[in-house]
N, C-alpha and C positions, 0 to 999 in steps of 0.2 A: 174420461169416456172412450176412444178410440182404443185404450190398452185392454180397458174390460172388456168391450164388445172385441175386440182380435181374439182377447185369449178365447172370449166363449165361443167362437167361431170355431178357433183352433180345438177347442174341447169338443165340439158338437162332431167335428170331422173325423174325430179320433174314433168317437165312439160308433159311425158309420163302419169300422173295420173294425172294431172288437166285435160288435153287435148287429151285425148287416142284417140277419135274421128279423129283428124287429122292424127295421126298414121296408124290407121287402113286399109287405100286402099291398103297400098302399101306392105301388110305383105302376104307372097304367099299361095296361095287358098289350097294349100295342108295341110297347119296348119290349124287344127282346132282350131274354136275361137280365132280371130284375138285381141280382146279384153284381154281375157288372155296372149297372147304373147307380146302385147304390155308394160300391168303393169310387166312383168318380164324381157322385157330387160331395161327396168326404174330401177326395183329394182338394177341389178346388177351396172348399170351406176351410180347409188347412190353410191352403196357399194366400187365399185371398185376408185370411184373418192375419197372417204372419206379415201381407203387407198393409195391413190397415196399422198395424202398431207403428211400420215405419213411415215418418212423416214424407221421405221422398217421392215414398209410394201411396201414400194414400189417396190422392186423388183417385188415380187411376183403380185403385182397390176398389174404392168408393161405386166406381159406376160398374165395376164387374160381382158386385157385391147385390147391388139393385136388380141387374137383369137377372145374378143368378138366384136370387128371390123372387122375381116374377116366374123364371122357367119353373122351380121348385115348387110354387104354389100350384100347377098342373097335377100333381101327386097329393095335395092336400087334397084339391077339387074333387079329384080322382075317390078319397076316398069318402067326400060328402056326400057326391052324386052316388054314389054306388054302395053308401051305405055298409062301408068296409070297417069291419071291428078292429081295434088297435091292441094288442093283448088279453084278447077275450073281453075288449070293453067296447060297448057299442054308445056312438056319442051323438048325442041330439042336434037341431040345426041350432039353437042360442051356443051350445060350443064350438062349432064350426065358424060362425057369427065371428064372435070372441076373437076366435084363431084366426078369422081375417081382417078384422081391424089392427089387430097386434101387428101382424104382416106389416100392414100399411103403414104405422105409425114407426115401425122399424127400417121401414124404406125411406123415409123422412129423417129420420135420424141418421141413418148411413149417408144420405145427401147432405144433411147438416152438418157431419163430422168431416165429408172430403167435399165439402163447399160446391157441389156440381149444379144442386137445383134446391129450392128457388133462395138458397142463401149466401148467393155470390156475390162477395163485394165488388170492386172497383177493377175493371178486368188489367192485367197485366198489358204494356204495351199499348194504353189506349190513347196517350197523347200521341203516338204516331200512326193512330188510324185515321181513316177518314170515314165520318161517322155521317151518313144519310138518315135522316128520319120522314116519313112520308107513307106513300102508298102507292101497293102495286095494283094496277087495275088490269086484266086481261081476257081477251075472250074472241074466239072466232065466229066466222060468219058464213053464211049460205055459199056467197060468192067463194070459198076457201081462203080469202084474207085472214090471216092473224093480226091481231095490235096489242100489245102492251104499253100501258102509259103508267108512266112513272109521274107522281106528284109528290114534291119536296119539299114539306114545311122548313126544314134544317138542313144544311150542307154545306161543303166550303166553297159553294158558290152563290151563297144563301137559297132564295126562294125560287123555285123552278119546274119544270116541268119538260121530261122530255118523250117522244113517242119511238118505238118500234115497232118495224113493220113487217110482217112476210107476205109477199103476194100468191097468191093460187101457184105461181111457178117458181116460187122457193126466193126468187129473188127480196133481198132485205135491205130494209133502208133502213135508216134512224134519221129522224128530224128533232132538231136540238136547238134551241133559241140563242145560240152564239156558238161564235168559231171554238170557244175555250173548251165550253161543255162538250161540244162533239170532239174533239181533239181528244179527251178526257176520259168518255164513254168508247167512242171507236179504239184508245189502246186496249182496252179489257176486253173487248166485245165484236164480234165480225158482223161487218156488214158489204153491201155490194154497194151502196150510194150513200152518200150524205147528203141531207136538206137542210140548210140553216131557215127558219121561220119564225116567226112570231108563234109563241104559244099562249092561248087564252083559256082560265082555268076558271069556271064556276062550280063550286060546293053549294050544295043546300043540303045539311043533313047526309042524307043514305043515296043523293042524287047527286049526279055530276057530270058536266058540260065540259068538253074540249075542244077547241076549234085551232087550226094553224093554216096556212094559204093552200094546203092539199086536201084537208080534209075534215069534219062536222063530225063527233063521236059526242052519244049520251050515254050514260050507263047509271042505273039504276038496281040496289043491293038491298039485301035484307039485312038484319041487325047480327045474323051471325052467330059465332061463338068466340068468346076471348081465353085468350089463356093467361089465368088468376096470378102467374107470380113468374118470378125472374127466372132466368136460365144462363147457364153459363156460355160461353163461346164452346167451350170443350165438350158442354153437353149438346150443345146444336149442332156442333160437328161431329158427334157421336150417335149418342140414344135418337136424338131430334131426325137427325138426318136418314135412320134408319124407316120410321114411320113415314116421315115425308116421301121417300123413295116409294113407301105401301101404299099409302094411301092416296096420294097426289101425283105419282110420278116425276116429282120435283127432286132439287138436291137444295140442301140450307148450305153448303158448305163444298168448295172448292177452289181450284186455281183458276186466276183470269190470265187471258191471253199473254197478256205482259207477266205472268208469273207474279202475280201479285194474291196474296189470300184474302178470301172472302166468307164473309158468314152471313147470311140472312133469317136475323132473329124476327119471327112470325108475332106480332102482339093478338092479331083480332082474323076469323077467316069469315067472309061472309060471300053467299052464293050472289053474282048476278042475275037477278030476275027479270031485266029487261035493257038491251041495248040497241042502239042503230048508229049505223054508220056510213055518211055519205064522203067517198072517196071520190077527187077530180068530178063533182057532180052527178055521182051515180051510186046508186042505192047497193051495198054491199048485202043487201038481203036479209033475212032472219038471223037471230044469234045460234052457234052451232059451238058442239065440242070443237077443240082444236084436236082434228084427226092427223095432221101429220105435224112433226117438230118444227120449230121455226128456227132452229140451231143459231141461236145468236150468241151463245155461251154455254159454259160448263153444263146452266140448270136450265129444264125447260119449263115454261110457265105450267100450270095447272091444266091438265084438258078440260074440266071443265068451266066454266064462265065463272071468274071469281074476281075481287078485290080483297086484298089483304092489306090491313096495318103492319108497318113493318119496319125496322130499323136495321141497316146494311152497314156492315162493317169492314174496312177495307186498308189491310195491312201492306 
């Protein structure tokens, strides 16, 4: 199938050079020189088609083709929205809807061929990775305090919770339940202070209470939305990284302070609708977006208070 689709892309790409006039009418007017964009898209179709045929470049090609198909749909949508005839033929809405469905099916087929998503099998080097499965809950408060709580159901340390706290003046504190956990986290992230305190967690559905000697926290979140398919770490480090940065100002992949690679595979995103924080006996005030960065590591928490089911992979 990869060879057949690769040849098909090559054939279509070559046709862009042989018959560019046929494609030019649907290029959005905002782009200068429709002829140039037709040739450029043809070049990428030939290139990605060749790479799809070669096993060693198939995965990279699949990512490129998926993005290319998404970008090229702008031209298809332009044709639909502005009712542009093609070859003197005017197409109705049903034709455009069918074309969109075919485009979506093609994207998933290419993803399946390249094993990028949602069809990825066992990750390479998974035996060498530290995998943490649980939830990351984060919120800012009226006082200027920013708090990130990790509650981990599965990890190399078993079940535990830790708290990362950025004060209004930027002072960063890690609260961990043991010295081993504190040292592990401190090697990867940056803190000005480390406290070893017992952390108790009570979670009942979409509500969670977290308490330690320093603070008492309460979070309530909505059902949110679940990502209904697996994604490979390569997908998370490329495509998903782009959208996470665009919509949430976060990063799903990066390098830790001790030069370890880390991936955040988000399985569900929920909005926090209620949060309370009592820090050293004082209320932190109302829930608030994180107006200032926490600067714990390569990724910031979402600006809007959120609770995410997550699988963290560390190599």
